DRENPA-3360 file (N, C-alpha, C; in nm, 2 decimals, always signed):
BEGIN
1 = XXXXXXXX = +13.98/-1.58/+13.79/+14.00/-1.49/+13.68/+14.11/-1.39/+13.69 ~ +14.13/-1.33/+13.81/+14.23/-1.24/+13.84/+14.37/-1.31/+13.83 ~ +14.37/-1.43/+13.88/+14.50/-1.51/+13.88/+14.54/-1.54/+13.74 ~ +14.44/-1.57/+13.66/+14.46/-1.60/+13.52/+14.52/-1.48/+13.44 ~ +14.45/-1.37/+13.47/+14.50/-1.24/+13.40/+14.64/-1.21/+13.45 ~ +14.67/-1.23/+13.58/+14.80/-1.20/+13.63/+14.91/-1.28/+13.56 ~ +14.88/-1.41/+13.55/+14.98/-1.51/+13.49/+15.00/-1.47/+13.35 ~ +14.89/-1.45/+13.27/+14.91/-1.41/+13.13/+14.98/-1.28/+13.11;
9 = XXXXXXXX = +14.95/-1.19/+13.20/+15.03/-1.06/+13.20/+15.17/-1.08/+13.23 ~ +15.20/-1.16/+13.32/+15.34/-1.19/+13.36/+15.42/-1.25/+13.25 ~ +15.36/-1.35/+13.18/+15.42/-1.42/+13.07/+15.45/-1.32/+12.96 ~ +15.35/-1.23/+12.93/+15.37/-1.13/+12.83/+15.49/-1.03/+12.86 ~ +15.49/-0.99/+12.99/+15.60/-0.91/+13.03/+15.74/-0.97/+13.02 ~ +15.74/-1.10/+13.05/+15.87/-1.17/+13.03/+15.91/-1.18/+12.89 ~ +15.82/-1.21/+12.80/+15.85/-1.21/+12.66/+15.90/-1.07/+12.61 ~ +15.82/-0.97/+12.64/+15.86/-0.83/+12.59/+15.99/-0.78/+12.65;
17 = XXXXXXXX = +16.00/-0.79/+12.79/+16.12/-0.74/+12.85/+16.24/-0.82/+12.81 ~ +16.23/-0.95/+12.79/+16.34/-1.03/+12.74/+16.38/-0.99/+12.60 ~ +16.29/-0.97/+12.51/+16.32/-0.93/+12.38/+16.39/-0.79/+12.37 ~ +16.34/-0.70/+12.46/+16.40/-0.57/+12.47/+16.55/-0.57/+12.52 ~ +16.57/-0.65/+12.62/+16.71/-0.67/+12.67/+16.80/-0.73/+12.57 ~ +16.76/-0.83/+12.50/+16.84/-0.90/+12.40/+16.86/-0.80/+12.29 ~ +16.76/-0.72/+12.25/+16.77/-0.63/+12.13/+16.87/-0.51/+12.17 ~ +16.86/-0.47/+12.30/+16.94/-0.35/+12.34/+17.09/-0.39/+12.33;
25 = XXXXXXXX = +17.12/-0.50/+12.39/+17.26/-0.54/+12.39/+17.31/-0.58/+12.25 ~ +17.22/-0.64/+12.17/+17.26/-0.66/+12.03/+17.29/-0.53/+11.96 ~ +17.21/-0.43/+11.98/+17.24/-0.30/+11.92/+17.37/-0.24/+11.97 ~ +17.40/-0.26/+12.10/+17.52/-0.21/+12.15/+17.64/-0.28/+12.09 ~ +17.63/-0.41/+12.06/+17.74/-0.48/+11.99/+17.76/-0.43/+11.86 ~ +17.65/-0.41/+11.78/+17.66/-0.35/+11.65/+17.73/-0.21/+11.65 ~ +17.69/-0.13/+11.75/+17.75/+0.00/+11.76/+17.90/-0.01/+11.79 ~ +17.94/-0.10/+11.87/+18.08/-0.12/+11.90/+18.16/-0.16/+11.78;
33 = XXXXXXXX = +18.10/-0.25/+11.70/+18.17/-0.30/+11.58/+18.17/-0.20/+11.46 ~ +18.07/-0.11/+11.46/+18.07/-0.02/+11.34/+18.18/+0.09/+11.37 ~ +18.26/+0.11/+11.27/+18.37/+0.21/+11.28/+18.33/+0.35/+11.26 ~ +18.24/+0.40/+11.36/+18.19/+0.54/+11.35/+18.23/+0.60/+11.49 ~ +18.27/+0.72/+11.48/+18.32/+0.79/+11.60/+18.22/+0.79/+11.71 ~ +18.10/+0.83/+11.67/+17.99/+0.85/+11.77/+17.86/+0.81/+11.72 ~ +17.79/+0.73/+11.79/+17.65/+0.68/+11.75/+17.56/+0.73/+11.86 ~ +17.46/+0.80/+11.81/+17.36/+0.86/+11.91/+17.28/+0.76/+11.98;
41 = XXXXXXXX = +17.23/+0.81/+12.10/+17.14/+0.72/+12.18/+17.01/+0.69/+12.10 ~ +16.97/+0.79/+12.01/+16.85/+0.77/+11.93/+16.87/+0.64/+11.84 ~ +16.99/+0.63/+11.78/+17.02/+0.51/+11.70/+17.01/+0.38/+11.78 ~ +17.07/+0.39/+11.90/+17.07/+0.27/+11.99/+16.93/+0.23/+12.03 ~ +16.84/+0.32/+12.07/+16.71/+0.28/+12.11/+16.62/+0.25/+11.99 ~ +16.63/+0.32/+11.88/+16.55/+0.28/+11.76/+16.59/+0.15/+11.71 ~ +16.72/+0.11/+11.72/+16.77/-0.02/+11.68/+16.71/-0.13/+11.77 ~ +16.70/-0.09/+11.90/+16.65/-0.18/+12.00/+16.50/-0.21/+11.97;
49 = XXXXXXXX = +16.42/-0.11/+11.94/+16.28/-0.12/+11.91/+16.26/-0.21/+11.78 ~ +16.34/-0.19/+11.68/+16.33/-0.26/+11.55/+16.36/-0.41/+11.58 ~ +16.47/-0.44/+11.64/+16.52/-0.57/+11.66/+16.42/-0.65/+11.76 ~ +16.37/-0.57/+11.86/+16.28/-0.63/+11.95/+16.15/-0.67/+11.88 ~ +16.10/-0.58/+11.80/+15.98/-0.61/+11.72/+16.00/-0.74/+11.63 ~ +16.11/-0.74/+11.57/+16.14/-0.86/+11.49/+16.15/-0.99/+11.56 ~ +16.21/-0.98/+11.69/+16.21/-1.10/+11.77/+16.07/-1.15/+11.81 ~ +15.99/-1.05/+11.85/+15.85/-1.09/+11.89/+15.77/-1.15/+11.77;
57 = XXXXXXXX = +15.79/-1.09/+11.65/+15.72/-1.14/+11.54/+15.77/-1.28/+11.50 ~ +15.90/-1.30/+11.52/+15.96/-1.44/+11.50/+15.90/-1.54/+11.59 ~ +15.89/-1.50/+11.72/+15.84/-1.59/+11.82/+15.69/-1.62/+11.79 ~ +15.61/-1.52/+11.75/+15.47/-1.54/+11.72/+15.46/-1.63/+11.60 ~ +15.54/-1.62/+11.50/+15.54/-1.70/+11.38/+15.57/-1.85/+11.42 ~ +15.67/-1.87/+11.50/+15.71/-2.00/+11.54/+15.59/-2.06/+11.63 ~ +15.54/-1.98/+11.71/+15.43/-2.03/+11.80/+15.31/-2.08/+11.72 ~ +15.27/-2.00/+11.61/+15.16/-2.04/+11.53/+15.19/-2.17/+11.45;
65 = XXXXXXXX = +15.30/-2.17/+11.38/+15.33/-2.28/+11.29/+15.40/-2.40/+11.35 ~ +15.45/-2.39/+11.47/+15.52/-2.50/+11.53/+15.48/-2.52/+11.68 ~ +15.46/-2.42/+11.75/+15.43/-2.43/+11.89/+15.55/-2.46/+11.98 ~ +15.53/-2.46/+12.11/+15.64/-2.49/+12.20/+15.61/-2.62/+12.28 ~ +15.70/-2.71/+12.28/+15.68/-2.83/+12.35/+15.59/-2.93/+12.27 ~ +15.55/-3.04/+12.33/+15.47/-3.14/+12.27/+15.33/-3.10/+12.26 ~ +15.28/-3.09/+12.13/+15.14/-3.05/+12.11/+15.06/-3.14/+12.02 ~ +15.05/-3.26/+12.07/+14.98/-3.37/+11.99/+14.83/-3.34/+11.97;
73 = XXXXXXXX = +14.78/-3.25/+12.05/+14.64/-3.22/+12.04/+14.61/-3.11/+11.93 ~ +14.71/-3.05/+11.88/+14.69/-2.94/+11.77/+14.74/-3.00/+11.64 ~ +14.64/-2.98/+11.54/+14.67/-3.03/+11.41/+14.71/-2.92/+11.32 ~ +14.84/-2.93/+11.27/+14.89/-2.83/+11.17/+14.90/-2.89/+11.03 ~ +14.95/-3.00/+11.03/+14.96/-3.08/+10.91/+14.97/-3.23/+10.94 ~ +14.96/-3.31/+10.84/+14.96/-3.46/+10.87/+15.05/-3.53/+10.77 ~ +15.18/-3.54/+10.80/+15.27/-3.61/+10.70/+15.23/-3.74/+10.65 ~ +15.15/-3.82/+10.74/+15.11/-3.95/+10.70/+14.99/-3.95/+10.61;
81 = XXXXXXXX = +14.94/-3.83/+10.56/+14.82/-3.82/+10.48/+14.85/-3.85/+10.33 ~ +14.97/-3.89/+10.30/+15.00/-3.93/+10.16/+15.00/-3.80/+10.07 ~ +14.92/-3.81/+9.97/+14.91/-3.70/+9.87/+14.79/-3.61/+9.90 ~ +14.73/-3.62/+10.01/+14.61/-3.54/+10.04/+14.64/-3.40/+10.10 ~ +14.56/-3.30/+10.06/+14.57/-3.17/+10.12/+14.43/-3.12/+10.15 ~ +14.42/-3.02/+10.24/+14.29/-2.97/+10.28/+14.29/-2.82/+10.25 ~ +14.19/-2.77/+10.18/+14.16/-2.63/+10.17/+14.07/-2.58/+10.28 ~ +14.12/-2.48/+10.35/+14.03/-2.43/+10.46/+14.01/-2.28/+10.44;
89 = XXXXXXXX = +13.89/-2.23/+10.48/+13.85/-2.09/+10.46/+13.81/-2.03/+10.59 ~ +13.87/-1.92/+10.63/+13.84/-1.86/+10.76/+13.75/-1.73/+10.75 ~ +13.69/-1.70/+10.86/+13.62/-1.57/+10.88/+13.48/-1.56/+10.82 ~ +13.43/-1.66/+10.74/+13.30/-1.65/+10.68/+13.19/-1.69/+10.78 ~ +13.07/-1.71/+10.72/+13.04/-1.69/+10.58/+13.02/-1.54/+10.55 ~ +13.04/-1.51/+10.42/+13.02/-1.38/+10.36/+12.92/-1.38/+10.25 ~ +12.83/-1.29/+10.25/+12.73/-1.28/+10.15/+12.79/-1.24/+10.01 ~ +12.91/-1.19/+10.01/+12.98/-1.14/+9.89/+13.06/-1.25/+9.83;
97 = XXXXXXXX = +13.15/-1.31/+9.91/+13.25/-1.40/+9.86/+13.23/-1.55/+9.88 ~ +13.16/-1.59/+9.99/+13.14/-1.73/+10.01/+13.07/-1.80/+9.89 ~ +12.96/-1.74/+9.84/+12.89/-1.80/+9.72/+12.98/-1.82/+9.60 ~ +13.07/-1.72/+9.58/+13.17/-1.73/+9.47/+13.27/-1.85/+9.49 ~ +13.31/-1.86/+9.62/+13.40/-1.97/+9.65/+13.33/-2.10/+9.63 ~ +13.21/-2.11/+9.68/+13.13/-2.24/+9.66/+13.11/-2.27/+9.51 ~ +13.09/-2.17/+9.43/+13.07/-2.19/+9.29/+13.20/-2.25/+9.22 ~ +13.32/-2.19/+9.26/+13.44/-2.25/+9.20/+13.47/-2.39/+9.25;
105 = XXXXXXXX = +13.44/-2.42/+9.38/+13.46/-2.55/+9.43/+13.37/-2.65/+9.36 ~ +13.24/-2.61/+9.34/+13.15/-2.70/+9.27/+13.20/-2.72/+9.12 ~ +13.24/-2.62/+9.06/+13.29/-2.64/+8.92/+13.41/-2.73/+8.91 ~ +13.49/-2.73/+9.01/+13.61/-2.81/+9.01/+13.60/-2.94/+9.08 ~ +13.48/-2.96/+9.14/+13.45/-3.09/+9.21/+13.54/-3.11/+9.33 ~ +13.57/-3.00/+9.40/+13.65/-3.00/+9.52/+13.57/-2.97/+9.64 ~ +13.61/-3.02/+9.76/+13.55/-2.99/+9.88/+13.65/-2.92/+9.98 ~ +13.59/-2.85/+10.07/+13.68/-2.77/+10.16/+13.62/-2.77/+10.30;
113 = XXXXXXXX = +13.69/-2.71/+10.39/+13.65/-2.69/+10.53/+13.64/-2.54/+10.56 ~ +13.52/-2.50/+10.61/+13.50/-2.35/+10.64/+13.50/-2.33/+10.79 ~ +13.59/-2.25/+10.84/+13.59/-2.22/+10.98/+13.51/-2.09/+10.99 ~ +13.39/-2.10/+11.05/+13.30/-1.99/+11.05/+13.29/-1.91/+11.18 ~ +13.28/-1.78/+11.17/+13.25/-1.69/+11.28/+13.11/-1.70/+11.32 ~ +13.08/-1.72/+11.44/+12.94/-1.74/+11.49/+12.85/-1.63/+11.45 ~ +12.89/-1.50/+11.47/+12.80/-1.39/+11.44/+12.77/-1.38/+11.29 ~ +12.86/-1.43/+11.21/+12.84/-1.43/+11.06/+12.74/-1.54/+11.02;
121 = XXXXXXXX = +12.75/-1.65/+11.09/+12.65/-1.76/+11.07/+12.51/-1.71/+11.10 ~ +12.50/-1.64/+11.21/+12.36/-1.58/+11.24/+12.32/-1.48/+11.14 ~ +12.42/-1.40/+11.09/+12.38/-1.29/+10.99/+12.35/-1.35/+10.85 ~ +12.42/-1.46/+10.81/+12.40/-1.52/+10.68/+12.37/-1.67/+10.69 ~ +12.26/-1.70/+10.76/+12.22/-1.84/+10.78/+12.21/-1.93/+10.65 ~ +12.15/-1.87/+10.55/+12.13/-1.94/+10.43/+12.26/-1.98/+10.36 ~ +12.36/-1.89/+10.37/+12.49/-1.93/+10.31/+12.56/-2.04/+10.39 ~ +12.54/-2.03/+10.52/+12.60/-2.13/+10.61/+12.54/-2.27/+10.58;
129 = XXXXXXXX = +12.41/-2.27/+10.55/+12.34/-2.39/+10.52/+12.39/-2.45/+10.38 ~ +12.41/-2.35/+10.29/+12.45/-2.39/+10.15/+12.59/-2.46/+10.16 ~ +12.68/-2.41/+10.25/+12.81/-2.48/+10.26/+12.79/-2.62/+10.29 ~ +12.70/-2.66/+10.39/+12.68/-2.80/+10.43/+12.61/-2.87/+10.31 ~ +12.51/-2.81/+10.25/+12.43/-2.88/+10.15/+12.52/-2.91/+10.03 ~ +12.63/-2.84/+10.00/+12.72/-2.87/+9.89/+12.83/-2.96/+9.93 ~ +12.82/-3.02/+10.05/+12.92/-3.13/+10.08/+13.04/-3.08/+10.15 ~ +13.05/-2.96/+10.20/+13.17/-2.91/+10.27/+13.15/-2.93/+10.42;
137 = XXXXXXXX = +13.26/-2.90/+10.49/+13.26/-2.91/+10.64/+13.26/-2.77/+10.70 ~ +13.22/-2.76/+10.82/+13.22/-2.63/+10.89/+13.30/-2.65/+11.03 ~ +13.37/-2.55/+11.07/+13.44/-2.55/+11.19/+13.41/-2.42/+11.27 ~ +13.45/-2.42/+11.39/+13.43/-2.31/+11.48/+13.54/-2.21/+11.48 ~ +13.52/-2.08/+11.46/+13.62/-1.98/+11.45/+13.59/-1.87/+11.55 ~ +13.52/-1.90/+11.66/+13.47/-1.82/+11.77/+13.36/-1.73/+11.72 ~ +13.29/-1.67/+11.81/+13.17/-1.60/+11.78/+13.20/-1.46/+11.72 ~ +13.30/-1.39/+11.78/+13.32/-1.26/+11.74/+13.46/-1.24/+11.69;
145 = XXXXXXXX = +13.53/-1.34/+11.64/+13.67/-1.34/+11.59/+13.76/-1.27/+11.69 ~ +13.76/-1.32/+11.81/+13.83/-1.26/+11.92/+13.98/-1.30/+11.92 ~ +14.06/-1.22/+11.99/+14.20/-1.26/+12.01/+14.21/-1.35/+12.14 ~ +14.23/-1.47/+12.13/+14.21/-1.57/+12.24/+14.30/-1.54/+12.36 ~ +14.43/-1.51/+12.35/+14.51/-1.49/+12.47/+14.46/-1.37/+12.55 ~ +14.40/-1.27/+12.49/+14.35/-1.15/+12.56/+14.21/-1.17/+12.62 ~ +14.15/-1.28/+12.60/+14.01/-1.29/+12.64/+14.00/-1.36/+12.78 ~ +13.92/-1.30/+12.87/+13.90/-1.36/+13.00/+13.83/-1.50/+12.98;
153 = XXXXXXXX = +13.86/-1.59/+13.07/+13.81/-1.73/+13.06/+13.66/-1.74/+13.03 ~ +13.57/-1.67/+13.11/+13.43/-1.68/+13.08/+13.39/-1.64/+12.94 ~ +13.46/-1.53/+12.89/+13.43/-1.49/+12.75/+13.48/-1.59/+12.65 ~ +13.60/-1.64/+12.67/+13.65/-1.74/+12.58/+13.56/-1.86/+12.57 ~ +13.52/-1.92/+12.68/+13.43/-2.03/+12.68/+13.30/-2.00/+12.61 ~ +13.24/-1.88/+12.64/+13.11/-1.84/+12.59/+13.12/-1.83/+12.43 ~ +13.23/-1.77/+12.39/+13.25/-1.75/+12.24/+13.25/-1.88/+12.17 ~ +13.32/-1.98/+12.23/+13.33/-2.11/+12.16/+13.20/-2.19/+12.17;
161 = XXXXXXXX = +13.14/-2.19/+12.28/+13.01/-2.27/+12.30/+12.90/-2.20/+12.22 ~ +12.89/-2.07/+12.22/+12.78/-2.00/+12.15/+12.79/-2.03/+12.00 ~ +12.92/-2.03/+11.95/+12.94/-2.06/+11.81/+12.90/-2.20/+11.77 ~ +12.93/-2.30/+11.86/+12.89/-2.44/+11.84/+12.74/-2.45/+11.83 ~ +12.67/-2.38/+11.92/+12.53/-2.38/+11.93/+12.47/-2.32/+11.80 ~ +12.52/-2.21/+11.76/+12.46/-2.14/+11.64/+12.48/-2.22/+11.52 ~ +12.60/-2.28/+11.50/+12.62/-2.37/+11.38/+12.53/-2.49/+11.39 ~ +12.52/-2.55/+11.50/+12.43/-2.67/+11.52/+12.28/-2.63/+11.49;
169 = XXXXXXXX = +12.24/-2.52/+11.54/+12.10/-2.48/+11.52/+12.07/-2.45/+11.37 ~ +12.16/-2.38/+11.31/+12.14/-2.34/+11.17/+12.17/-2.44/+11.06 ~ +12.27/-2.52/+11.08/+12.31/-2.62/+10.98/+12.28/-2.76/+11.02 ~ +12.25/-2.78/+11.15/+12.22/-2.92/+11.19/+12.35/-3.00/+11.21 ~ +12.46/-2.94/+11.21/+12.59/-3.00/+11.22/+12.67/-2.95/+11.34 ~ +12.72/-3.04/+11.43/+12.80/-3.00/+11.54/+12.94/-2.99/+11.48 ~ +13.01/-2.87/+11.49/+13.14/-2.86/+11.43/+13.25/-2.94/+11.51 ~ +13.32/-3.03/+11.44/+13.42/-3.11/+11.50/+13.55/-3.04/+11.52;
177 = XXXXXXXX = +13.57/-2.93/+11.45/+13.70/-2.86/+11.45/+13.69/-2.72/+11.50 ~ +13.79/-2.68/+11.56/+13.80/-2.54/+11.63/+13.93/-2.48/+11.58 ~ +13.92/-2.36/+11.53/+14.04/-2.28/+11.49/+14.04/-2.14/+11.56 ~ +14.15/-2.11/+11.63/+14.15/-1.97/+11.69/+14.18/-1.87/+11.58 ~ +14.12/-1.75/+11.59/+14.15/-1.64/+11.50/+14.30/-1.61/+11.51 ~ +14.35/-1.58/+11.39/+14.50/-1.54/+11.38/+14.59/-1.65/+11.42 ~ +14.54/-1.77/+11.45/+14.62/-1.88/+11.50/+14.67/-1.86/+11.64 ~ +14.62/-1.77/+11.72/+14.66/-1.74/+11.85/+14.58/-1.82/+11.95;
185 = XXXXXXXX = +14.64/-1.92/+12.01/+14.57/-2.01/+12.11/+14.64/-2.00/+12.24 ~ +14.59/-2.07/+12.34/+14.65/-2.09/+12.47/+14.60/-2.22/+12.53 ~ +14.66/-2.25/+12.65/+14.62/-2.37/+12.71/+14.47/-2.38/+12.74 ~ +14.41/-2.27/+12.77/+14.27/-2.27/+12.81/+14.18/-2.31/+12.69 ~ +14.22/-2.27/+12.57/+14.15/-2.31/+12.45/+14.17/-2.45/+12.42 ~ +14.29/-2.50/+12.44/+14.32/-2.64/+12.42/+14.23/-2.73/+12.52 ~ +14.22/-2.68/+12.64/+14.14/-2.76/+12.74/+13.99/-2.76/+12.70 ~ +13.94/-2.64/+12.65/+13.80/-2.63/+12.61/+13.77/-2.72/+12.49;
193 = XXXXXXXX = +13.86/-2.72/+12.40/+13.84/-2.80/+12.28/+13.83/-2.95/+12.32 ~ +13.92/-2.99/+12.41/+13.91/-3.13/+12.46/+13.78/-3.16/+12.53 ~ +13.74/-3.07/+12.61/+13.61/-3.09/+12.69/+13.49/-3.10/+12.59 ~ +13.49/-3.02/+12.49/+13.38/-3.02/+12.39/+13.39/-3.12/+12.28 ~ +13.50/-3.20/+12.28/+13.51/-3.31/+12.18/+13.55/-3.25/+12.05 ~ +13.63/-3.14/+12.04/+13.67/-3.08/+11.92/+13.82/-3.09/+11.90 ~ +13.86/-3.10/+11.77/+14.00/-3.10/+11.73/+14.04/-2.95/+11.71 ~ +14.16/-2.91/+11.77/+14.21/-2.78/+11.74/+14.30/-2.78/+11.62;
201 = XXXXXXXX = +14.25/-2.71/+11.51/+14.32/-2.72/+11.38/+14.38/-2.58/+11.34 ~ +14.50/-2.58/+11.31/+14.57/-2.46/+11.26/+14.60/-2.49/+11.11 ~ +14.72/-2.46/+11.06/+14.75/-2.48/+10.92/+14.90/-2.49/+10.91 ~ +14.94/-2.54/+10.79/+15.09/-2.55/+10.76/+15.13/-2.46/+10.65 ~ +15.03/-2.41/+10.57/+15.06/-2.33/+10.46/+14.95/-2.22/+10.45 ~ +15.00/-2.09/+10.45/+14.90/-1.98/+10.44/+14.91/-1.93/+10.30 ~ +14.80/-1.90/+10.24/+14.80/-1.84/+10.10/+14.84/-1.69/+10.11 ~ +14.84/-1.64/+10.23/+14.86/-1.49/+10.26/+14.77/-1.41/+10.17;
209 = XXXXXXXX = +14.65/-1.45/+10.15/+14.55/-1.37/+10.08/+14.50/-1.25/+10.16 ~ +14.54/-1.25/+10.29/+14.50/-1.13/+10.37/+14.59/-1.01/+10.34 ~ +14.70/-1.03/+10.28/+14.80/-0.92/+10.26/+14.74/-0.82/+10.16 ~ +14.77/-0.69/+10.19/+14.71/-0.58/+10.11/+14.76/-0.59/+9.96 ~ +14.87/-0.65/+9.94/+14.93/-0.66/+9.80/+14.90/-0.79/+9.73 ~ +14.82/-0.88/+9.80/+14.79/-1.01/+9.74/+14.71/-0.99/+9.62 ~ +14.74/-1.07/+9.52/+14.66/-1.08/+9.40/+14.65/-1.22/+9.35 ~ +14.57/-1.24/+9.24/+14.55/-1.38/+9.19/+14.68/-1.45/+9.16;
217 = XXXXXXXX = +14.78/-1.38/+9.10/+14.90/-1.44/+9.06/+14.99/-1.48/+9.19 ~ +15.00/-1.39/+9.28/+15.08/-1.41/+9.40/+15.02/-1.52/+9.49 ~ +14.89/-1.52/+9.50/+14.83/-1.63/+9.58/+14.84/-1.76/+9.52 ~ +14.82/-1.77/+9.39/+14.83/-1.90/+9.31/+14.97/-1.95/+9.32 ~ +15.07/-1.86/+9.29/+15.21/-1.91/+9.29/+15.25/-1.96/+9.42 ~ +15.22/-1.89/+9.53/+15.26/-1.93/+9.66/+15.21/-2.06/+9.70 ~ +15.08/-2.09/+9.68/+15.02/-2.21/+9.72/+15.07/-2.33/+9.64 ~ +15.06/-2.31/+9.51/+15.10/-2.42/+9.42/+15.24/-2.46/+9.43;
225 = XXXXXXXX = +15.33/-2.37/+9.44/+15.47/-2.40/+9.45/+15.51/-2.46/+9.59 ~ +15.44/-2.42/+9.69/+15.48/-2.47/+9.83/+15.40/-2.59/+9.88 ~ +15.29/-2.62/+9.82/+15.20/-2.72/+9.88/+15.27/-2.86/+9.86 ~ +15.24/-2.94/+9.96/+15.29/-3.08/+9.96/+15.19/-3.17/+10.03 ~ +15.19/-3.30/+10.01/+15.10/-3.39/+10.07/+15.10/-3.37/+10.23 ~ +14.98/-3.37/+10.29/+14.97/-3.35/+10.43/+14.95/-3.21/+10.48 ~ +14.95/-3.11/+10.38/+14.93/-2.97/+10.42/+14.79/-2.94/+10.44 ~ +14.77/-2.85/+10.54/+14.64/-2.78/+10.56/+14.66/-2.64/+10.51;
233 = XXXXXXXX = +14.59/-2.59/+10.41/+14.61/-2.47/+10.35/+14.51/-2.36/+10.39 ~ +14.55/-2.24/+10.43/+14.47/-2.14/+10.48/+14.43/-2.03/+10.37 ~ +14.30/-2.01/+10.36/+14.25/-1.90/+10.28/+14.14/-1.82/+10.37 ~ +14.09/-1.72/+10.31/+13.99/-1.64/+10.38/+13.87/-1.61/+10.28 ~ +13.75/-1.63/+10.33/+13.63/-1.59/+10.24/+13.56/-1.47/+10.30 ~ +13.62/-1.41/+10.41/+13.56/-1.29/+10.47/+13.67/-1.23/+10.56 ~ +13.63/-1.14/+10.65/+13.72/-1.08/+10.74/+13.81/-0.97/+10.69 ~ +13.89/-0.92/+10.78/+14.00/-0.82/+10.74/+14.09/-0.81/+10.85;
241 = XXXXXXXX = +14.20/-0.73/+10.84/+14.30/-0.73/+10.94/+14.25/-0.67/+11.07 ~ +14.16/-0.57/+11.06/+14.11/-0.50/+11.18/+13.97/-0.53/+11.22 ~ +13.89/-0.57/+11.12/+13.74/-0.59/+11.14/+13.71/-0.73/+11.10 ~ +13.58/-0.77/+11.14/+13.54/-0.91/+11.11/+13.50/-0.92/+10.96 ~ +13.47/-0.81/+10.89/+13.43/-0.81/+10.75/+13.49/-0.69/+10.68 ~ +13.48/-0.69/+10.55/+13.52/-0.57/+10.48/+13.63/-0.58/+10.38 ~ +13.72/-0.68/+10.40/+13.83/-0.70/+10.31/+13.79/-0.75/+10.18 ~ +13.88/-0.72/+10.08/+13.85/-0.76/+9.94/+13.91/-0.91/+9.92;
249 = XXXXXXXX = +13.82/-1.00/+9.91/+13.86/-1.14/+9.89/+13.84/-1.19/+9.74 ~ +13.83/-1.09/+9.65/+13.82/-1.12/+9.51/+13.94/-1.19/+9.46 ~ +14.06/-1.15/+9.50/+14.18/-1.23/+9.46/+14.18/-1.37/+9.50 ~ +14.13/-1.40/+9.61/+14.12/-1.54/+9.66/+14.03/-1.62/+9.57 ~ +13.91/-1.56/+9.53/+13.82/-1.63/+9.45/+13.88/-1.65/+9.31 ~ +13.95/-1.55/+9.26/+14.01/-1.56/+9.12/+14.12/-1.66/+9.12 ~ +14.19/-1.68/+9.23/+14.31/-1.77/+9.24/+14.26/-1.91/+9.27 ~ +14.15/-1.94/+9.32/+14.11/-2.07/+9.37/+14.10/-2.17/+9.26;
257 = XXXXXXXX = +14.05/-2.14/+9.14/+14.04/-2.24/+9.03/+14.18/-2.28/+8.99 ~ +14.27/-2.18/+8.95/+14.40/-2.22/+8.91/+14.48/-2.29/+9.02 ~ +14.45/-2.26/+9.15/+14.52/-2.34/+9.26/+14.48/-2.48/+9.26 ~ +14.35/-2.51/+9.25/+14.30/-2.64/+9.24/+14.36/-2.72/+9.13 ~ +14.36/-2.66/+9.01/+14.42/-2.72/+8.89/+14.57/-2.75/+8.92 ~ +14.64/-2.65/+8.97/+14.78/-2.66/+9.00/+14.82/-2.77/+9.10 ~ +14.74/-2.78/+9.20/+14.76/-2.88/+9.31/+14.74/-3.02/+9.25 ~ +14.63/-3.04/+9.17/+14.61/-3.17/+9.11/+14.71/-3.20/+9.00;
265 = XXXXXXXX = +14.77/-3.10/+8.94/+14.87/-3.13/+8.84/+15.00/-3.18/+8.91 ~ +15.02/-3.15/+9.04/+15.13/-3.20/+9.12/+15.10/-3.33/+9.18 ~ +14.98/-3.39/+9.15/+14.95/-3.52/+9.20/+14.89/-3.51/+9.34 ~ +14.84/-3.40/+9.38/+14.78/-3.38/+9.52/+14.63/-3.40/+9.51 ~ +14.57/-3.46/+9.61/+14.43/-3.48/+9.61/+14.37/-3.39/+9.72 ~ +14.27/-3.31/+9.68/+14.20/-3.22/+9.77/+14.08/-3.28/+9.84 ~ +14.08/-3.27/+9.97/+13.98/-3.34/+10.05/+13.94/-3.26/+10.17 ~ +13.85/-3.31/+10.25/+13.80/-3.25/+10.37/+13.88/-3.29/+10.49;
273 = XXXXXXXX = +13.87/-3.22/+10.60/+13.94/-3.26/+10.72/+13.91/-3.40/+10.77 ~ +13.78/-3.44/+10.76/+13.74/-3.57/+10.80/+13.81/-3.68/+10.73 ~ +13.81/-3.67/+10.60/+13.88/-3.77/+10.52/+14.04/-3.76/+10.54 ~ +14.08/-3.64/+10.55/+14.23/-3.62/+10.58/+14.27/-3.69/+10.71 ~ +14.19/-3.68/+10.81/+14.23/-3.74/+10.94/+14.21/-3.89/+10.95 ~ +14.12/-3.94/+10.86/+14.09/-4.08/+10.86/+14.17/-4.16/+10.76 ~ +14.27/-4.10/+10.70/+14.34/-4.16/+10.59/+14.41/-4.29/+10.64 ~ +14.39/-4.40/+10.58/+14.44/-4.53/+10.63/+14.59/-4.54/+10.62;
281 = XXXXXXXX = +14.66/-4.58/+10.72/+14.81/-4.59/+10.72/+14.86/-4.68/+10.61 ~ +14.79/-4.79/+10.58/+14.84/-4.89/+10.48/+14.83/-4.83/+10.34 ~ +14.73/-4.75/+10.32/+14.72/-4.68/+10.19/+14.83/-4.58/+10.17 ~ +14.86/-4.51/+10.28/+14.96/-4.41/+10.28/+15.09/-4.47/+10.24 ~ +15.12/-4.59/+10.29/+15.25/-4.65/+10.26/+15.26/-4.69/+10.11 ~ +15.14/-4.74/+10.06/+15.14/-4.78/+9.92/+15.17/-4.66/+9.83 ~ +15.10/-4.54/+9.86/+15.12/-4.42/+9.78/+15.26/-4.36/+9.79 ~ +15.33/-4.38/+9.90/+15.46/-4.32/+9.92/+15.57/-4.41/+9.88;
289 = X = +15.54/-4.54/+9.85/+15.64/-4.63/+9.81/+15.68/-4.62/+9.66;
% end
């Protein structure tokens, strides 16, 4: 455990110190090129902080959406899926918003995959059961919506296994899919997923419904304009930036119907992860020809 913490801390220090060094000298170059007689040290260091933060955010974005190196065990999208797309919902179930999401899906005849937080499944078991009863899939989103890279190995394993057990006990279904909160994973989570026979699933298109300024129009426009065959689309039916519950997901519910209509108008078929992953190659070739 101590070795693991040391290695993760060392990697974090390398990323942070590297970004600071790059940012500092980048700011120095800007200061040299700008035709001003004197630039204060405050400007230099504030510029360093801003550029460093931007670099780290860029690295985090690339890490979630693309990863580093060969990652055939992580599913972000599936280009061979033809015209199929998957709607996924994170952080639920919620007693406030999940029933509304289910109602819209039922009205539109669409199915989705819900990545559930284990503690929420225990808190709202009837809603978790209803998700399965209405033909949707469930996945594991850890028990307490933890930040995976910061979690000690025993805690990480316990979070995943406890959630699997809770979902199995309440819904009768063993979750085939595992998604890390915020998309932040590491090699330990990848190994655990393999040992437990689960697929590690991220996403290729975020609705950004978590944003404080998100509304029905912005969510609908972003998803419908950007979606393409093979995409895994991220929504939220609970959660918040800082807590496991409490955010307003009404814009998501309001946008869901128009999004489903818009995706179908583009010729896209909405399906579950299971059907998405089992899509026959020969049928894909016929659709794309």
